[in-house]
mmCIF entry with sequence, helices, sheets and N, C-alpha, C, O atoms, coordinates in Angstrom:
data_MODEL
# 
_entry.id   MODEL 
# 
_entity.id                         1 
_entity.type                       polymer 
_entity.pdbx_number_of_molecules   1 
# 
_entity_poly.entity_id                      1 
_entity_poly.type                           'polypeptide(L)' 
_entity_poly.nstd_linkage                   no 
_entity_poly.nstd_monomer                   no 
_entity_poly.pdbx_seq_one_letter_code       
;(UNK)(UNK)(UNK)(UNK)(UNK)(UNK)(UNK)(UNK)(UNK)(UNK)(UNK)(UNK)(UNK)(UNK)(UNK)(UNK)
(UNK)(UNK)(UNK)(UNK)(UNK)(UNK)(UNK)(UNK)(UNK)(UNK)(UNK)(UNK)(UNK)(UNK)(UNK)(UNK)
(UNK)(UNK)(UNK)(UNK)(UNK)(UNK)(UNK)(UNK)(UNK)
;
_entity_poly.pdbx_seq_one_letter_code_can   XXXXXXXXXXXXXXXXXXXXXXXXXXXXXXXXXXXXXXXXX 
_entity_poly.pdbx_strand_id                 A 
# 
loop_
_entity_poly_seq.entity_id 
_entity_poly_seq.num 
_entity_poly_seq.mon_id 
_entity_poly_seq.hetero 
1 1  UNK n 
1 2  UNK n 
1 3  UNK n 
1 4  UNK n 
1 5  UNK n 
1 6  UNK n 
1 7  UNK n 
1 8  UNK n 
1 9  UNK n 
1 10 UNK n 
1 11 UNK n 
1 12 UNK n 
1 13 UNK n 
1 14 UNK n 
1 15 UNK n 
1 16 UNK n 
1 17 UNK n 
1 18 UNK n 
1 19 UNK n 
1 20 UNK n 
1 21 UNK n 
1 22 UNK n 
1 23 UNK n 
1 24 UNK n 
1 25 UNK n 
1 26 UNK n 
1 27 UNK n 
1 28 UNK n 
1 29 UNK n 
1 30 UNK n 
1 31 UNK n 
1 32 UNK n 
1 33 UNK n 
1 34 UNK n 
1 35 UNK n 
1 36 UNK n 
1 37 UNK n 
1 38 UNK n 
1 39 UNK n 
1 40 UNK n 
1 41 UNK n 
# 
_struct_asym.id          A 
_struct_asym.entity_id   1 
# 
_struct_conf.conf_type_id            HELX_P 
_struct_conf.id                      HELX_P1 
_struct_conf.pdbx_PDB_helix_id       AA1 
_struct_conf.beg_label_comp_id       UNK 
_struct_conf.beg_label_asym_id       A 
_struct_conf.beg_label_seq_id        4 
_struct_conf.pdbx_beg_PDB_ins_code   ? 
_struct_conf.end_label_comp_id       UNK 
_struct_conf.end_label_asym_id       A 
_struct_conf.end_label_seq_id        40 
_struct_conf.pdbx_end_PDB_ins_code   ? 
_struct_conf.beg_auth_comp_id        UNK 
_struct_conf.beg_auth_asym_id        A 
_struct_conf.beg_auth_seq_id         4 
_struct_conf.end_auth_comp_id        UNK 
_struct_conf.end_auth_asym_id        A 
_struct_conf.end_auth_seq_id         40 
_struct_conf.pdbx_PDB_helix_class    1 
_struct_conf.details                 ? 
_struct_conf.pdbx_PDB_helix_length   37 
# 
_struct_conf_type.id          HELX_P 
_struct_conf_type.criteria    ? 
_struct_conf_type.reference   ? 
# 
loop_
_atom_site.group_PDB 
_atom_site.id 
_atom_site.type_symbol 
_atom_site.label_atom_id 
_atom_site.label_alt_id 
_atom_site.label_comp_id 
_atom_site.label_asym_id 
_atom_site.label_entity_id 
_atom_site.label_seq_id 
_atom_site.pdbx_PDB_ins_code 
_atom_site.Cartn_x 
_atom_site.Cartn_y 
_atom_site.Cartn_z 
_atom_site.occupancy 
_atom_site.B_iso_or_equiv 
_atom_site.pdbx_formal_charge 
_atom_site.auth_seq_id 
_atom_site.auth_comp_id 
_atom_site.auth_asym_id 
_atom_site.auth_atom_id 
_atom_site.pdbx_PDB_model_num 
ATOM 1   N N  . UNK A 1 1  ? 34.220 -21.603 -20.627 1.00 0.00 ? 1  UNK A N  1 
ATOM 2   C CA . UNK A 1 1  ? 32.680 -21.439 -20.677 1.00 0.00 ? 1  UNK A CA 1 
ATOM 3   C C  . UNK A 1 1  ? 32.180 -21.769 -19.266 1.00 0.00 ? 1  UNK A C  1 
ATOM 4   O O  . UNK A 1 1  ? 32.521 -22.801 -18.688 1.00 0.00 ? 1  UNK A O  1 
ATOM 5   N N  . UNK A 1 2  ? 31.369 -20.867 -18.743 1.00 0.00 ? 2  UNK A N  1 
ATOM 6   C CA . UNK A 1 2  ? 30.744 -21.092 -17.421 1.00 0.00 ? 2  UNK A CA 1 
ATOM 7   C C  . UNK A 1 2  ? 29.781 -22.128 -17.382 1.00 0.00 ? 2  UNK A C  1 
ATOM 8   O O  . UNK A 1 2  ? 28.983 -22.336 -18.296 1.00 0.00 ? 2  UNK A O  1 
ATOM 9   N N  . UNK A 1 3  ? 29.854 -22.839 -16.236 1.00 0.00 ? 3  UNK A N  1 
ATOM 10  C CA . UNK A 1 3  ? 28.854 -23.934 -16.024 1.00 0.00 ? 3  UNK A CA 1 
ATOM 11  C C  . UNK A 1 3  ? 27.342 -23.318 -15.861 1.00 0.00 ? 3  UNK A C  1 
ATOM 12  O O  . UNK A 1 3  ? 27.162 -22.163 -15.475 1.00 0.00 ? 3  UNK A O  1 
ATOM 13  N N  . UNK A 1 4  ? 26.331 -24.169 -16.180 1.00 0.00 ? 4  UNK A N  1 
ATOM 14  C CA . UNK A 1 4  ? 24.984 -23.621 -15.913 1.00 0.00 ? 4  UNK A CA 1 
ATOM 15  C C  . UNK A 1 4  ? 24.619 -23.192 -14.615 1.00 0.00 ? 4  UNK A C  1 
ATOM 16  O O  . UNK A 1 4  ? 23.879 -22.218 -14.472 1.00 0.00 ? 4  UNK A O  1 
ATOM 17  N N  . UNK A 1 5  ? 25.079 -23.843 -13.638 1.00 0.00 ? 5  UNK A N  1 
ATOM 18  C CA . UNK A 1 5  ? 24.960 -23.508 -12.189 1.00 0.00 ? 5  UNK A CA 1 
ATOM 19  C C  . UNK A 1 5  ? 25.503 -22.184 -11.802 1.00 0.00 ? 5  UNK A C  1 
ATOM 20  O O  . UNK A 1 5  ? 24.906 -21.420 -11.044 1.00 0.00 ? 5  UNK A O  1 
ATOM 21  N N  . UNK A 1 6  ? 26.735 -21.920 -12.382 1.00 0.00 ? 6  UNK A N  1 
ATOM 22  C CA . UNK A 1 6  ? 27.373 -20.608 -12.050 1.00 0.00 ? 6  UNK A CA 1 
ATOM 23  C C  . UNK A 1 6  ? 26.560 -19.474 -12.716 1.00 0.00 ? 6  UNK A C  1 
ATOM 24  O O  . UNK A 1 6  ? 26.417 -18.416 -12.103 1.00 0.00 ? 6  UNK A O  1 
ATOM 25  N N  . UNK A 1 7  ? 26.023 -19.646 -13.942 1.00 0.00 ? 7  UNK A N  1 
ATOM 26  C CA . UNK A 1 7  ? 25.312 -18.627 -14.590 1.00 0.00 ? 7  UNK A CA 1 
ATOM 27  C C  . UNK A 1 7  ? 23.980 -18.390 -13.800 1.00 0.00 ? 7  UNK A C  1 
ATOM 28  O O  . UNK A 1 7  ? 23.523 -17.248 -13.743 1.00 0.00 ? 7  UNK A O  1 
ATOM 29  N N  . UNK A 1 8  ? 23.382 -19.378 -13.224 1.00 0.00 ? 8  UNK A N  1 
ATOM 30  C CA . UNK A 1 8  ? 22.149 -19.212 -12.474 1.00 0.00 ? 8  UNK A CA 1 
ATOM 31  C C  . UNK A 1 8  ? 22.408 -18.391 -11.295 1.00 0.00 ? 8  UNK A C  1 
ATOM 32  O O  . UNK A 1 8  ? 21.701 -17.426 -11.007 1.00 0.00 ? 8  UNK A O  1 
ATOM 33  N N  . UNK A 1 9  ? 23.478 -18.790 -10.570 1.00 0.00 ? 9  UNK A N  1 
ATOM 34  C CA . UNK A 1 9  ? 23.804 -18.076 -9.298  1.00 0.00 ? 9  UNK A CA 1 
ATOM 35  C C  . UNK A 1 9  ? 24.125 -16.642 -9.655  1.00 0.00 ? 9  UNK A C  1 
ATOM 36  O O  . UNK A 1 9  ? 23.764 -15.769 -8.866  1.00 0.00 ? 9  UNK A O  1 
ATOM 37  N N  . UNK A 1 10 ? 24.748 -16.318 -10.734 1.00 0.00 ? 10 UNK A N  1 
ATOM 38  C CA . UNK A 1 10 ? 25.101 -14.950 -11.062 1.00 0.00 ? 10 UNK A CA 1 
ATOM 39  C C  . UNK A 1 10 ? 23.782 -14.162 -11.362 1.00 0.00 ? 10 UNK A C  1 
ATOM 40  O O  . UNK A 1 10 ? 23.673 -12.978 -11.043 1.00 0.00 ? 10 UNK A O  1 
ATOM 41  N N  . UNK A 1 11 ? 22.857 -14.808 -11.942 1.00 0.00 ? 11 UNK A N  1 
ATOM 42  C CA . UNK A 1 11 ? 21.555 -14.192 -12.236 1.00 0.00 ? 11 UNK A CA 1 
ATOM 43  C C  . UNK A 1 11 ? 20.761 -13.976 -10.997 1.00 0.00 ? 11 UNK A C  1 
ATOM 44  O O  . UNK A 1 11 ? 20.043 -12.983 -10.879 1.00 0.00 ? 11 UNK A O  1 
ATOM 45  N N  . UNK A 1 12 ? 20.877 -14.910 -10.038 1.00 0.00 ? 12 UNK A N  1 
ATOM 46  C CA . UNK A 1 12 ? 20.142 -14.710 -8.746  1.00 0.00 ? 12 UNK A CA 1 
ATOM 47  C C  . UNK A 1 12 ? 20.734 -13.614 -7.891  1.00 0.00 ? 12 UNK A C  1 
ATOM 48  O O  . UNK A 1 12 ? 20.023 -12.968 -7.122  1.00 0.00 ? 12 UNK A O  1 
ATOM 49  N N  . UNK A 1 13 ? 22.090 -13.391 -8.025  1.00 0.00 ? 13 UNK A N  1 
ATOM 50  C CA . UNK A 1 13 ? 22.767 -12.286 -7.398  1.00 0.00 ? 13 UNK A CA 1 
ATOM 51  C C  . UNK A 1 13 ? 22.284 -10.927 -8.002  1.00 0.00 ? 13 UNK A C  1 
ATOM 52  O O  . UNK A 1 13 ? 22.024 -9.967  -7.276  1.00 0.00 ? 13 UNK A O  1 
ATOM 53  N N  . UNK A 1 14 ? 22.181 -10.889 -9.304  1.00 0.00 ? 14 UNK A N  1 
ATOM 54  C CA . UNK A 1 14 ? 21.684 -9.668  -9.973  1.00 0.00 ? 14 UNK A CA 1 
ATOM 55  C C  . UNK A 1 14 ? 20.343 -9.460  -9.589  1.00 0.00 ? 14 UNK A C  1 
ATOM 56  O O  . UNK A 1 14 ? 19.983 -8.307  -9.349  1.00 0.00 ? 14 UNK A O  1 
ATOM 57  N N  . UNK A 1 15 ? 19.489 -10.470 -9.487  1.00 0.00 ? 15 UNK A N  1 
ATOM 58  C CA . UNK A 1 15 ? 18.066 -10.295 -9.094  1.00 0.00 ? 15 UNK A CA 1 
ATOM 59  C C  . UNK A 1 15 ? 17.931 -9.814  -7.655  1.00 0.00 ? 15 UNK A C  1 
ATOM 60  O O  . UNK A 1 15 ? 17.036 -9.018  -7.373  1.00 0.00 ? 15 UNK A O  1 
ATOM 61  N N  . UNK A 1 16 ? 18.741 -10.242 -6.774  1.00 0.00 ? 16 UNK A N  1 
ATOM 62  C CA . UNK A 1 16 ? 18.800 -9.886  -5.415  1.00 0.00 ? 16 UNK A CA 1 
ATOM 63  C C  . UNK A 1 16 ? 19.155 -8.341  -5.390  1.00 0.00 ? 16 UNK A C  1 
ATOM 64  O O  . UNK A 1 16 ? 18.497 -7.556  -4.707  1.00 0.00 ? 16 UNK A O  1 
ATOM 65  N N  . UNK A 1 17 ? 20.125 -7.985  -6.096  1.00 0.00 ? 17 UNK A N  1 
ATOM 66  C CA . UNK A 1 17 ? 20.608 -6.492  -6.073  1.00 0.00 ? 17 UNK A CA 1 
ATOM 67  C C  . UNK A 1 17 ? 19.574 -5.726  -6.709  1.00 0.00 ? 17 UNK A C  1 
ATOM 68  O O  . UNK A 1 17 ? 19.351 -4.587  -6.298  1.00 0.00 ? 17 UNK A O  1 
ATOM 69  N N  . UNK A 1 18 ? 18.886 -6.231  -7.705  1.00 0.00 ? 18 UNK A N  1 
ATOM 70  C CA . UNK A 1 18 ? 17.817 -5.375  -8.328  1.00 0.00 ? 18 UNK A CA 1 
ATOM 71  C C  . UNK A 1 18 ? 16.686 -5.212  -7.301  1.00 0.00 ? 18 UNK A C  1 
ATOM 72  O O  . UNK A 1 18 ? 16.132 -4.122  -7.163  1.00 0.00 ? 18 UNK A O  1 
ATOM 73  N N  . UNK A 1 19 ? 16.371 -6.199  -6.641  1.00 0.00 ? 19 UNK A N  1 
ATOM 74  C CA . UNK A 1 19 ? 15.123 -6.190  -5.614  1.00 0.00 ? 19 UNK A CA 1 
ATOM 75  C C  . UNK A 1 19 ? 15.570 -5.315  -4.484  1.00 0.00 ? 19 UNK A C  1 
ATOM 76  O O  . UNK A 1 19 ? 14.690 -4.629  -3.964  1.00 0.00 ? 19 UNK A O  1 
ATOM 77  N N  . UNK A 1 20 ? 16.864 -5.218  -3.989  1.00 0.00 ? 20 UNK A N  1 
ATOM 78  C CA . UNK A 1 20 ? 17.297 -4.296  -2.966  1.00 0.00 ? 20 UNK A CA 1 
ATOM 79  C C  . UNK A 1 20 ? 17.217 -2.867  -3.510  1.00 0.00 ? 20 UNK A C  1 
ATOM 80  O O  . UNK A 1 20 ? 16.728 -1.962  -2.833  1.00 0.00 ? 20 UNK A O  1 
ATOM 81  N N  . UNK A 1 21 ? 17.699 -2.679  -4.731  1.00 0.00 ? 21 UNK A N  1 
ATOM 82  C CA . UNK A 1 21 ? 17.549 -1.379  -5.387  1.00 0.00 ? 21 UNK A CA 1 
ATOM 83  C C  . UNK A 1 21 ? 16.192 -0.778  -5.448  1.00 0.00 ? 21 UNK A C  1 
ATOM 84  O O  . UNK A 1 21 ? 15.947 0.400   -5.189  1.00 0.00 ? 21 UNK A O  1 
ATOM 85  N N  . UNK A 1 22 ? 15.314 -1.693  -5.815  1.00 0.00 ? 22 UNK A N  1 
ATOM 86  C CA . UNK A 1 22 ? 13.864 -1.257  -6.046  1.00 0.00 ? 22 UNK A CA 1 
ATOM 87  C C  . UNK A 1 22 ? 13.245 -0.924  -4.599  1.00 0.00 ? 22 UNK A C  1 
ATOM 88  O O  . UNK A 1 22 ? 12.465 0.015   -4.435  1.00 0.00 ? 22 UNK A O  1 
ATOM 89  N N  . UNK A 1 23 ? 13.633 -1.719  -3.635  1.00 0.00 ? 23 UNK A N  1 
ATOM 90  C CA . UNK A 1 23 ? 13.137 -1.583  -2.247  1.00 0.00 ? 23 UNK A CA 1 
ATOM 91  C C  . UNK A 1 23 ? 13.679 -0.097  -1.686  1.00 0.00 ? 23 UNK A C  1 
ATOM 92  O O  . UNK A 1 23 ? 12.964 0.628   -0.994  1.00 0.00 ? 23 UNK A O  1 
ATOM 93  N N  . UNK A 1 24 ? 14.913 0.217   -2.044  1.00 0.00 ? 24 UNK A N  1 
ATOM 94  C CA . UNK A 1 24 ? 15.417 1.585   -1.510  1.00 0.00 ? 24 UNK A CA 1 
ATOM 95  C C  . UNK A 1 24 ? 14.800 2.610   -2.395  1.00 0.00 ? 24 UNK A C  1 
ATOM 96  O O  . UNK A 1 24 ? 14.445 3.665   -1.869  1.00 0.00 ? 24 UNK A O  1 
ATOM 97  N N  . UNK A 1 25 ? 14.639 2.448   -3.583  1.00 0.00 ? 25 UNK A N  1 
ATOM 98  C CA . UNK A 1 25 ? 14.010 3.553   -4.353  1.00 0.00 ? 25 UNK A CA 1 
ATOM 99  C C  . UNK A 1 25 ? 12.514 3.693   -3.829  1.00 0.00 ? 25 UNK A C  1 
ATOM 100 O O  . UNK A 1 25 ? 12.034 4.811   -3.643  1.00 0.00 ? 25 UNK A O  1 
ATOM 101 N N  . UNK A 1 26 ? 11.866 2.651   -3.620  1.00 0.00 ? 26 UNK A N  1 
ATOM 102 C CA . UNK A 1 26 ? 10.411 2.722   -3.146  1.00 0.00 ? 26 UNK A CA 1 
ATOM 103 C C  . UNK A 1 26 ? 10.379 3.620   -1.827  1.00 0.00 ? 26 UNK A C  1 
ATOM 104 O O  . UNK A 1 26 ? 9.539  4.502   -1.652  1.00 0.00 ? 26 UNK A O  1 
ATOM 105 N N  . UNK A 1 27 ? 11.341 3.312   -0.959  1.00 0.00 ? 27 UNK A N  1 
ATOM 106 C CA . UNK A 1 27 ? 11.333 4.003   0.342   1.00 0.00 ? 27 UNK A CA 1 
ATOM 107 C C  . UNK A 1 27 ? 11.665 5.422   0.173   1.00 0.00 ? 27 UNK A C  1 
ATOM 108 O O  . UNK A 1 27 ? 11.070 6.265   0.845   1.00 0.00 ? 27 UNK A O  1 
ATOM 109 N N  . UNK A 1 28 ? 12.590 5.758   -0.693  1.00 0.00 ? 28 UNK A N  1 
ATOM 110 C CA . UNK A 1 28 ? 12.902 7.213   -1.061  1.00 0.00 ? 28 UNK A CA 1 
ATOM 111 C C  . UNK A 1 28 ? 11.750 7.913   -1.557  1.00 0.00 ? 28 UNK A C  1 
ATOM 112 O O  . UNK A 1 28 ? 11.443 9.028   -1.133  1.00 0.00 ? 28 UNK A O  1 
ATOM 113 N N  . UNK A 1 29 ? 11.002 7.203   -2.576  1.00 0.00 ? 29 UNK A N  1 
ATOM 114 C CA . UNK A 1 29 ? 9.864  7.910   -3.105  1.00 0.00 ? 29 UNK A CA 1 
ATOM 115 C C  . UNK A 1 29 ? 8.755  8.054   -2.111  1.00 0.00 ? 29 UNK A C  1 
ATOM 116 O O  . UNK A 1 29 ? 8.114  9.104   -2.057  1.00 0.00 ? 29 UNK A O  1 
ATOM 117 N N  . UNK A 1 30 ? 8.498  7.024   -1.307  1.00 0.00 ? 30 UNK A N  1 
ATOM 118 C CA . UNK A 1 30 ? 7.450  7.168   -0.305  1.00 0.00 ? 30 UNK A CA 1 
ATOM 119 C C  . UNK A 1 30 ? 7.682  8.239   0.661   1.00 0.00 ? 30 UNK A C  1 
ATOM 120 O O  . UNK A 1 30 ? 6.765  8.977   1.020   1.00 0.00 ? 30 UNK A O  1 
ATOM 121 N N  . UNK A 1 31 ? 8.989  8.359   1.133   1.00 0.00 ? 31 UNK A N  1 
ATOM 122 C CA . UNK A 1 31 ? 9.329  9.292   2.077   1.00 0.00 ? 31 UNK A CA 1 
ATOM 123 C C  . UNK A 1 31 ? 9.172  10.612  1.436   1.00 0.00 ? 31 UNK A C  1 
ATOM 124 O O  . UNK A 1 31 ? 8.688  11.505  2.133   1.00 0.00 ? 31 UNK A O  1 
ATOM 125 N N  . UNK A 1 32 ? 9.509  10.878  0.201   1.00 0.00 ? 32 UNK A N  1 
ATOM 126 C CA . UNK A 1 32 ? 9.447  12.146  -0.453  1.00 0.00 ? 32 UNK A CA 1 
ATOM 127 C C  . UNK A 1 32 ? 7.883  12.654  -0.496  1.00 0.00 ? 32 UNK A C  1 
ATOM 128 O O  . UNK A 1 32 ? 7.524  13.791  -0.188  1.00 0.00 ? 32 UNK A O  1 
ATOM 129 N N  . UNK A 1 33 ? 7.137  11.729  -0.879  1.00 0.00 ? 33 UNK A N  1 
ATOM 130 C CA . UNK A 1 33 ? 5.621  12.031  -0.962  1.00 0.00 ? 33 UNK A CA 1 
ATOM 131 C C  . UNK A 1 33 ? 5.079  12.256  0.315   1.00 0.00 ? 33 UNK A C  1 
ATOM 132 O O  . UNK A 1 33 ? 4.256  13.154  0.492   1.00 0.00 ? 33 UNK A O  1 
ATOM 133 N N  . UNK A 1 34 ? 5.510  11.436  1.326   1.00 0.00 ? 34 UNK A N  1 
ATOM 134 C CA . UNK A 1 34 ? 4.830  11.689  2.594   1.00 0.00 ? 34 UNK A CA 1 
ATOM 135 C C  . UNK A 1 34 ? 5.348  13.063  3.226   1.00 0.00 ? 34 UNK A C  1 
ATOM 136 O O  . UNK A 1 34 ? 4.542  13.706  3.898   1.00 0.00 ? 34 UNK A O  1 
ATOM 137 N N  . UNK A 1 35 ? 6.576  13.524  3.061   1.00 0.00 ? 35 UNK A N  1 
ATOM 138 C CA . UNK A 1 35 ? 7.032  14.862  3.420   1.00 0.00 ? 35 UNK A CA 1 
ATOM 139 C C  . UNK A 1 35 ? 6.273  15.823  2.671   1.00 0.00 ? 35 UNK A C  1 
ATOM 140 O O  . UNK A 1 35 ? 5.845  16.802  3.284   1.00 0.00 ? 35 UNK A O  1 
ATOM 141 N N  . UNK A 1 36 ? 6.023  15.696  1.377   1.00 0.00 ? 36 UNK A N  1 
ATOM 142 C CA . UNK A 1 36 ? 5.183  16.677  0.677   1.00 0.00 ? 36 UNK A CA 1 
ATOM 143 C C  . UNK A 1 36 ? 3.861  16.858  1.129   1.00 0.00 ? 36 UNK A C  1 
ATOM 144 O O  . UNK A 1 36 ? 3.350  17.977  1.177   1.00 0.00 ? 36 UNK A O  1 
ATOM 145 N N  . UNK A 1 37 ? 3.182  15.658  1.517   1.00 0.00 ? 37 UNK A N  1 
ATOM 146 C CA . UNK A 1 37 ? 1.897  15.727  1.960   1.00 0.00 ? 37 UNK A CA 1 
ATOM 147 C C  . UNK A 1 37 ? 1.743  16.401  3.379   1.00 0.00 ? 37 UNK A C  1 
ATOM 148 O O  . UNK A 1 37 ? 0.737  17.061  3.637   1.00 0.00 ? 37 UNK A O  1 
ATOM 149 N N  . UNK A 1 38 ? 2.735  16.226  4.273   1.00 0.00 ? 38 UNK A N  1 
ATOM 150 C CA . UNK A 1 38 ? 2.792  17.038  5.545   1.00 0.00 ? 38 UNK A CA 1 
ATOM 151 C C  . UNK A 1 38 ? 2.977  18.459  5.227   1.00 0.00 ? 38 UNK A C  1 
ATOM 152 O O  . UNK A 1 38 ? 2.368  19.287  5.905   1.00 0.00 ? 38 UNK A O  1 
ATOM 153 N N  . UNK A 1 39 ? 3.761  18.842  4.256   1.00 0.00 ? 39 UNK A N  1 
ATOM 154 C CA . UNK A 1 39 ? 3.972  20.239  3.938   1.00 0.00 ? 39 UNK A CA 1 
ATOM 155 C C  . UNK A 1 39 ? 2.699  20.886  3.447   1.00 0.00 ? 39 UNK A C  1 
ATOM 156 O O  . UNK A 1 39 ? 2.395  22.027  3.797   1.00 0.00 ? 39 UNK A O  1 
ATOM 157 N N  . UNK A 1 40 ? 1.916  20.118  2.593   1.00 0.00 ? 40 UNK A N  1 
ATOM 158 C CA . UNK A 1 40 ? 0.736  20.744  2.147   1.00 0.00 ? 40 UNK A CA 1 
ATOM 159 C C  . UNK A 1 40 ? -0.360 20.995  3.254   1.00 0.00 ? 40 UNK A C  1 
ATOM 160 O O  . UNK A 1 40 ? -1.041 22.020  3.272   1.00 0.00 ? 40 UNK A O  1 
ATOM 161 N N  . UNK A 1 41 ? -0.473 19.970  4.180   1.00 0.00 ? 41 UNK A N  1 
ATOM 162 C CA . UNK A 1 41 ? -1.362 20.209  5.314   1.00 0.00 ? 41 UNK A CA 1 
ATOM 163 C C  . UNK A 1 41 ? -0.766 21.246  6.273   1.00 0.00 ? 41 UNK A C  1 
ATOM 164 O O  . UNK A 1 41 ? -1.380 21.573  7.289   1.00 0.00 ? 41 UNK A O  1 
# 
């Protein structure tokens, strides 16, 4: 059975990866809409 500290570290790693994924997704979405707005103008 894993120690409590190990579980917490694993959770923090998952949170970190999730935050990075969210940041990348946000950039992709923002770039997409920025390009669409330029195309419309």
